N, C-alpha and C positions, 0 to 999 in steps of 0.2 A: 445571604441564604449561610451561610456560616455563621451569621446571629444564630438564627432560629435552626439550626444544627445542633446548635449548643444550648441553645437555650432546652430543645425536648430532652436532650437530654440528661440535661438538670431536671426536668418535670420528670420523663420515667426513673429517674434516679430516687428521689425522694420518694415514689409513691412506691415505687420495687419495697422500700427501706421501709415503710410504713405498713404494706400486706404480707412483709416478713416477717415482723414483730406481730402482728394480729395473727396471723400460723401458727409461729413458734408459740401463744401464750393456748392456743388453744391443745399446742401435744404437751409441753410443760407446765401450764398454769401461768398469770399472770407474776413475776415474780421479775429480781434482779437477777437470776441466772437465764430470762428467757432476752433481754437485753442483754446479759453477756456475751450469749451465746449467736445473739445476731451481729451484735457489731464484731467480734471476732472474727465471724465468714466474712462480712465485707471487708473486714481490712486485711486479712489474709489473701481474699479474690482480689483488691485494690491491689496487694503488695507483689502477686503472681501475673496481674496482667502487663502492670509497669513493668517489669524482669524483662516480657515478651517482648511488647511493645515493642522495646529495643534493638529488637533483631529482627522485626517484619515490616512491612508497609501496610498503608491502609489498602482495604480490601473491599468493595461490596459486597463480597461472600462472605464478610464476614457477621452481617448480620445471619445468616442462615441459623449459625447455635446461638445466635441472641434469641432470633425467634423460637426455633428447637425446646431451647432452658423455658421461652418464655410458656409455651403452650406444656411444658410437660408439668408444670407449676397449677398450673390452669385446671388441666385435667387428670392430674391422678390427686382422686378424692380423699378426702381428710380422716377418712372414717380408715383409711386402709396406710395411711401410714400411721390414726395412733394405737391400729390393732399390735403393730408392728414393738418390737421388743424395745426397754428402754433404751440400748447401746442405738440400736438400728434409727430407734428417732432424731439420735444428739446429730449422727452419720448425718441422714437428710437433713438436717435443719445445720448443720454446717459443712458440708457439700455440695447439696443438691438445692436449697432455698438460696444459697447467693449466687451459684451458679450464672447466672440473668448477670450480675454483676462486675462478675469478673468477663465475657463477652464485652460488655455496655465499656467496661473499662479500657480493655484491647480498643475498641472503636474510637471514646474521646482520648486517650497514650501519641494515638499513629494518627489523627489528624490536628489534635491541638500540637504535635511534637512544630508543621512545617509551618505557623499561623506569622503573621505579618507582624498581628494586634493583637495579643497574648488575653492584656488589659480587657480589650473590648470584647474577646470573646467565654475570658472566663467571668465578665459583669453578667454575660446574658446567661451563662447556664447556674448562676445563682439567682437571676432572676426568674432562670423556669423552675429552681428549685422551691421557690419559695412560690410559685403558683402551685406547683404538689402540693405541695404543703397547704393551699387553702383548698386544694381538690382535698384531702386527707378526709374531709368532712361528707364529701360524700357519698363514704362510707357506709358513714350511719347512717343516712339515708335508704343507698343500695342493695349492703350490705357488703361485705369486707374480699366476697369473690372477685365483684363486680369493678373495684381496681382494677387486678386484673388486665382486665379491658381496657381504663385508661392507659392505664402504663404499656400494653400492644400498639397504643395507636398513637403515645407517644415516640417512643420505637419506631412508628412506619410515619411517622411525617421525617424526623431522625433522617432516617434512610431516604426519602424523596428528596428532602431539601442535598442530601449526598447526589443522588441520582442526577436530579436536576442539574449539580456543579457539575458532574462528571460529563454531563454533552456541551456542558459551553464553550466559545472556540476562550484557549488563552489568549495571551496576548497579544504574541509571537505571530500565532497561526491567526489573531484576524485581518478584517482586510485592512490597508493602506488608506483613508483619504487623502495623506499627502501624496504620495507615488502614484496614484489616480485609478489604483486596486478597484 
């Protein structure tokens, strides 16, 4: 189940980054500036998430602000952002657009920290990112805003994997066949 959790985190991350670049291209034009703004925002959020993750433990409640941030990005119309002055659009692109990456980074870091097979789980994450790369093309057929529904679905699947894993009995709690329990 951990493999699937990390796969869906990778899928959601790559689609979210793709959508962010597409949205910011609408706000500033399709230039290297857009890529710089999005990548800078992503890197700042990943760094902040890793710094905070070292101080907290994983909780399913981390998914609540993740989904809230995703829904904000989904429901705030592009026209609203485009009507703002340049500095407000830059602030939106640097702080709000990559905000879900902060929360996803917290989830990734806090769940990855205690793994016994980091190589396999990191590999699952990369496979998820590759699948996300293939799913980018769905945006060409459905529009860029539909990608957010795939992102929400990927993170929801990740949450379900974590929820299923949370209700499983741990080895020490499982009945022992040897003792006759």
